[in-house]
C-alpha positions in Angstrom: 4.1 152.9 27.1 6.5 153.8 24.3 8.3 156.2 26.7 8.9 153.5 29.2 10.1 151.1 26.5 12.6 153.8 25.3 13.8 154.4 28.9 14.2 150.7 29.3 16.3 150.3 26.2 18.4 153.3 27.2 19.0 151.8 30.6 20.1 148.6 29.1 22.3 150.4 26.6 23.9 152.4 29.4 24.7 149.2 31.3 26.4 147.7 28.2 28.3 151.0 27.6 29.5 151.1 31.2 30.9 147.5 31.0 32.5 148.3 27.6 34.0 151.5 29.1 35.9 149.5 31.7 38.4 148.5 29.0 39.6 152.1 29.0 40.4 152.0 32.7 44.0 151.2 33.5 44.9 148.7 36.2 46.5 151.5 38.2 43.1 153.3 38.2 41.0 150.1 38.6 42.8 148.5 41.6 42.1 151.2 44.2 38.6 151.8 42.8 37.5 148.2 42.4 34.9 148.5 45.2 33.3 151.5 43.5 33.4 149.8 40.1 31.7 146.7 41.6 29.1 148.8 43.3 28.4 150.7 40.1 28.2 147.4 38.1 25.7 146.0 40.6 23.4 149.1 40.4 23.5 149.2 36.6 23.0 145.4 36.4 19.9 145.6 38.6 18.6 148.5 36.7 19.1 146.7 33.4 17.3 143.6 34.8 14.4 145.8 35.9 14.3 147.5 32.6 14.0 144.1 30.8 10.5 143.8 32.4 9.3 146.8 30.3 10.1 145.0 27.0 7.9 142.6 25.1 8.7 138.9 25.3 10.2 139.0 21.8 12.4 142.0 22.6 13.4 140.5 25.9 14.5 137.3 24.2 16.8 139.3 21.9 18.3 141.2 24.8 18.8 138.3 27.2 21.8 136.9 25.3 23.4 140.3 25.0 23.0 140.9 28.7 24.6 137.5 29.4 27.6 138.4 27.2 27.9 141.8 28.9 27.9 140.2 32.3 30.5 137.6 31.2 32.7 140.4 29.9 32.4 142.2 33.3 33.2 139.1 35.3 36.3 138.5 33.2 37.4 142.2 33.7 36.7 141.9 37.5 38.7 138.7 37.8 41.6 140.2 35.9 41.7 143.2 38.2 41.4 141.0 41.3 44.2 138.7 40.1 46.4 141.7 39.4 45.7 143.0 42.9 46.7 139.6 44.3 49.9 139.5 42.3 50.8 143.1 43.2 50.0 142.4 46.9 53.1 140.4 47.7 53.6 142.6 50.7 52.5 140.8 53.9 50.8 143.9 55.1 48.7 144.0 51.9 47.8 140.4 52.4 46.7 141.4 55.9 44.5 144.2 54.6 43.0 141.9 52.0 42.1 139.3 54.7 40.5 142.0 56.9 38.5 143.9 54.4 38.4 141.9 51.1 40.8 141.8 48.1 41.6 145.2 46.8 39.4 147.3 49.1 42.2 148.9 51.1 45.8 149.5 50.0 48.8 151.1 51.7 47.1 154.5 51.5 44.4 153.2 53.9 41.6 154.8 51.9 38.1 153.9 53.2 36.0 156.1 50.9 34.2 153.0 49.9 32.7 152.7 53.4 29.2 154.2 53.3 26.3 154.4 55.8 24.9 151.2 54.2 28.0 149.1 54.9 29.8 150.8 57.8 28.5 148.6 60.6 29.2 145.5 58.5 32.8 146.6 57.8 33.4 147.0 61.5 31.8 143.7 62.3 33.8 141.9 59.7 37.0 143.5 60.9 36.4 142.5 64.5 35.3 138.9 63.6 38.4 138.3 61.3 40.7 139.9 63.9 39.2 137.7 66.8 39.6 134.6 64.7 43.2 135.2 63.8 44.5 137.5 66.7 46.9 134.8 67.9 48.7 134.7 64.5 49.5 138.4 64.2 53.0 139.9 64.7 53.6 143.2 66.4 54.0 144.9 63.0 50.7 143.5 61.8 48.9 144.6 65.0 50.4 148.1 64.5 49.0 148.1 60.9 45.6 147.0 62.2 45.7 149.9 64.7 46.4 152.3 61.8 43.7 150.8 59.7 41.2 151.2 62.6 42.2 154.8 62.9 41.7 155.4 59.2 38.3 153.6 59.3 37.3 155.7 62.3 38.2 158.8 60.4 35.9 157.7 57.6 33.1 156.9 60.1 33.3 160.4 61.5 32.6 161.8 58.1 29.4 159.7 57.7 28.4 159.5 61.3 25.5 162.0 61.1 23.8 159.7 58.6 24.2 156.5 60.8 21.3 155.5 63.1 21.9 155.7 66.8 21.8 151.9 67.0 24.5 151.6 64.4 26.7 154.3 66.1 26.2 152.4 69.4 27.2 149.0 68.0 30.2 150.5 66.2 31.2 152.1 69.5 31.1 148.8 71.3 33.1 147.1 68.5 35.7 149.9 68.6 36.0 149.6 72.4 36.5 145.8 72.3 38.9 146.0 69.3 41.1 148.6 71.0 41.3 146.6 74.2 42.1 143.4 72.3 44.8 145.2 70.2 46.5 146.5 73.3 46.5 143.2 75.1 47.4 141.1 72.0 50.3 143.4 71.1 52.0 142.6 74.4 52.0 138.9 73.7 52.6 139.1 70.0 55.7 137.8 68.3 58.2 140.2 66.9 57.9 140.9 63.2 59.3 137.4 62.1 56.6 134.9 61.2 
């Protein structure tokens, strides 16, 4: 029992230490890694919540307020990074990337290391749905950028493909086929690069 209590307290302390350590991360480091930071926060937050169950009611009551403050500190940090990303993403192509994948997930380097076996299908589905919804608004330059993003995403998928289920691979294949066909057709009728 004491060992579990000590482990619980250590887990909670590591969660708080992780959030405090984010103050040492520069914006240049944080912006391209925001998805990783958010994922790490979620894992540690869930572990801390689970660890709270190992504490007595009296100890839990003491820790609840501290955990709330830690979460508030993280939310402020996350919002600061996201706002900085938005400010620095004045480029229309960065706005396009943000609209397709979420703020700060993909920059001009088209790095998709944040795509995992758990979220790969959802990323393809989101990309296709957002594209279908707005395909009539895109310029030729934006369609060309979407093609390059799709190529980069496909490269990431190849690296994790062995871990995907056959159903996921099949669904991704269908989305890629539809997406490539739409991109070819839509580019023909797209406006030149002026909006």
